[in-house]
C-alpha positions as CSV (number, residue, x, y, z in Angstrom):
1,M,0.0,0.0,0.0
2,A,2.8,2.4,0.9
3,N,4.5,1.7,-2.5
4,L,1.2,2.5,-4.3
5,I,0.9,5.8,-2.4
6,I,4.5,6.7,-3.2
7,T,4.0,5.8,-6.9
8,I,0.8,8.0,-7.0
9,I,2.7,10.9,-5.4
10,S,5.6,10.5,-7.7
11,V,3.3,10.5,-10.8
12,A,1.5,13.6,-9.5
13,L,4.8,15.4,-8.8
14,V,6.1,14.6,-12.3
15,A,2.8,15.9,-13.8
16,V,3.1,19.2,-11.8
17,A,6.7,19.6,-12.9
18,A,5.8,19.0,-16.5
19,I,3.0,21.6,-16.4
20,M,5.2,24.1,-14.6
21,G,8.0,23.5,-17.2
22,S,5.6,24.0,-20.0
23,W,4.2,27.2,-18.5
24,Y,7.5,28.9,-17.6
25,G,9.3,27.5,-20.6
26,G,6.6,28.9,-22.9
27,Q,6.9,32.3,-21.2
28,A,10.6,32.3,-21.6
29,F,10.3,31.5,-25.3
30,Q,7.8,34.3,-25.8
31,S,10.0,36.7,-24.0
32,G,13.1,35.7,-26.0
33,Q,11.1,35.9,-29.2
34,A,9.8,39.4,-28.4
35,K,13.3,40.6,-27.5
36,A,14.7,39.2,-30.8
37,R,11.9,40.9,-32.8
38,A,12.4,44.2,-31.0
39,T,16.2,43.9,-31.8
40,K,15.4,43.2,-35.4
41,I,13.2,46.3,-35.6
42,V,15.9,48.5,-34.1
43,S,18.5,47.1,-36.4
44,D,16.4,47.7,-39.5
45,Q,15.5,51.2,-38.4
46,N,19.1,52.1,-37.8
47,Q,20.0,50.8,-41.3
48,L,17.2,52.8,-42.9
49,A,18.0,55.9,-40.9
50,A,21.7,55.7,-41.9
51,A,20.8,55.3,-45.6
52,W,18.4,58.3,-45.3
53,H,21.2,60.3,-43.7
54,L,23.5,59.5,-46.7
55,Y,20.7,60.5,-49.0
56,A,20.4,63.8,-47.1
57,L,24.1,64.5,-47.3
58,N,23.9,64.2,-51.1
59,N,20.8,66.5,-51.2
60,G,21.9,69.6,-49.3
61,M,21.1,68.0,-45.9
62,S,17.5,67.7,-46.9
63,Y,15.5,64.6,-45.9
64,R,12.7,65.6,-48.2
65,M,11.4,62.8,-50.5
66,P,11.4,63.5,-54.2
67,S,8.0,64.2,-55.7
68,G,6.1,61.3,-57.2
69,Y,7.0,58.8,-54.4
70,T,5.1,57.7,-51.4
71,H,6.4,57.2,-47.8
72,I,6.7,53.5,-48.7
73,T,7.9,53.5,-52.4
74,F,10.6,56.0,-51.3
75,W,12.7,53.1,-49.9
76,S,12.4,50.6,-52.7
77,D,12.4,53.1,-55.7
78,V,14.7,55.8,-54.5
79,M,17.0,54.4,-51.8
80,V,17.7,51.1,-53.5
81,P,20.3,50.5,-54.9
82,Q,22.3,53.7,-54.3
83,Y,21.9,53.8,-50.5
84,L,20.5,50.3,-49.7
85,N,21.2,46.9,-51.2
86,S,17.6,46.0,-50.4
87,V,14.9,47.1,-48.1
88,P,15.2,45.3,-44.8
89,R,12.1,43.2,-44.0
90,A,11.0,40.5,-41.5
91,S,8.3,37.8,-41.7
92,F,6.5,39.2,-38.6
93,Y,6.1,42.8,-40.1
94,Q,2.8,43.8,-41.3
95,A,2.2,43.3,-45.1
96,E,5.0,44.6,-47.4
97,A,2.6,47.3,-48.7
98,F,2.9,49.0,-45.2
99,N,6.6,48.6,-44.4
100,P,8.8,50.3,-43.8
101,Q,7.5,53.9,-43.9
102,A,9.2,57.3,-44.1
103,S,7.4,59.7,-41.9
104,Y,7.4,63.3,-40.7
105,I,6.4,64.1,-37.1
106,N,5.8,67.8,-36.5
107,K,7.5,68.1,-33.1
108,S,5.8,71.4,-32.3
109,T,2.3,70.3,-32.8
110,G,2.7,66.5,-32.3
111,T,1.0,65.7,-35.6
112,L,2.0,63.0,-38.1
113,H,2.1,64.1,-41.8
114,S,0.8,61.7,-44.4
115,A,2.7,60.8,-47.6
116,T,1.2,63.6,-49.6
117,T,2.1,66.3,-47.1
118,I,5.6,65.3,-46.0
119,I,7.7,68.4,-45.8
120,E,10.9,67.1,-44.3
121,G,11.1,63.5,-43.2
122,N,12.4,62.8,-39.8
123,A,11.2,59.3,-38.7
124,V,11.4,55.7,-39.8
125,N,8.3,53.7,-39.0
126,I,7.7,49.9,-38.9
127,Y,4.2,48.7,-38.4
128,L,2.8,45.6,-36.7
129,L,-0.9,45.0,-36.7
130,T,-2.1,41.4,-36.4
131,E,0.9,39.8,-34.7
132,S,-0.5,38.2,-31.5
133,H,2.4,39.2,-29.2
134,S,3.1,42.6,-30.7
135,W,2.5,44.1,-27.2
136,T,5.4,42.2,-25.8
137,V,7.6,43.4,-28.7
138,C,6.6,46.9,-27.8
139,H,7.8,46.5,-24.2
140,E,11.1,45.0,-25.4
141,Y,11.6,47.8,-27.9
142,I,11.2,50.5,-25.3
143,A,13.4,48.5,-22.9
144,L,16.2,48.5,-25.5
145,A,15.7,52.3,-25.9
146,G,15.9,53.0,-22.1
147,E,15.3,56.7,-21.3
148,A,15.2,57.5,-25.0
149,G,12.0,55.5,-25.4
150,A,8.4,56.3,-24.9
151,Y,5.0,54.7,-25.2
152,V,2.3,56.7,-27.0
153,P,-1.2,55.1,-26.5
154,R,-4.0,56.0,-28.9
155,S,-7.2,56.3,-26.9
156,P,-10.6,55.0,-28.1
157,P,-13.0,55.6,-29.6
158,G,-11.3,57.4,-32.4
159,Y,-7.7,56.4,-31.7
160,A,-6.4,59.7,-32.9
161,I,-2.7,60.0,-33.6
162,S,-0.8,62.6,-31.5
163,F,2.7,62.9,-30.3
164,S,2.1,65.9,-28.2
165,S,3.0,64.0,-25.0
166,V,6.5,63.2,-26.3
167,D,9.6,65.1,-25.1
168,F,11.6,65.1,-28.4
169,D,14.6,66.5,-26.6
170,K,15.0,63.1,-24.9
171,V,13.0,60.6,-26.9
172,Q,14.2,58.9,-30.0
173,W,12.3,55.6,-30.0
174,I,8.5,55.5,-29.8
175,C,6.0,52.6,-29.7
176,M,2.5,53.9,-30.6
177,F,-0.5,51.6,-30.2
178,N,-4.3,51.4,-30.1
179,D,-4.9,51.3,-26.3
180,V,-8.1,49.2,-26.5
181,D,-8.3,48.6,-22.7
182,T,-7.2,52.2,-21.9
183,S,-4.6,51.0,-19.5
184,G,-1.9,53.4,-20.9
185,D,0.5,50.5,-21.4
186,P,0.8,47.8,-24.1
187,S,-1.2,44.7,-23.1
188,P,-3.0,41.7,-24.6
189,G,-5.8,42.9,-26.8
190,D,-4.2,46.1,-27.9
191,V,-3.6,46.4,-31.6
192,G,-2.0,48.6,-34.3
193,F,1.6,48.8,-33.1
194,Y,3.8,51.4,-34.8
195,F,7.5,51.7,-34.0
196,Y,9.0,55.1,-34.8
197,Y,12.7,55.9,-34.8
198,I,13.3,59.7,-34.8
199,I,16.2,60.8,-36.9
200,R,18.3,63.6,-35.3
């Protein structure tokens, strides 16, 4: 009888250990994956920003896009092959039609200019929408940035875009997202993650 009890306890302990290993191991995998993806975004943004800076050097220190190109085709049709061998991409980015983007953030008003109204570009944007763990990538992205990073939640119902809360003297990396649960921080259920790197 004692042997039976010991066997049952042993089986139960093994089952508990397996469940705990699966739970914590899964969390570790997700955390590692989020950090790797955040690092990939930062690397791609640095590459794009460096190419854009070279472009500016050859154009009187102007980051203005030539007419006839959008904030997306600028990379593939203007920057390649003179400044980039190819446009950096990743399988977890939103559809190629959205990535990457050349943007202009008006630091005085906090407004984002569209492709047709860009005056002088100053930001590289990478967009994640449907990726299920984008909120963890957002956390890791800002962790990599340290004090130079900031969250910019977009509040319902309209999810208006505004950078008015950002101190551009300190901040260079921004994770903007649709704050569905209005918590102010990226969390499960939030969508529409935009990663901005500000060129200085």
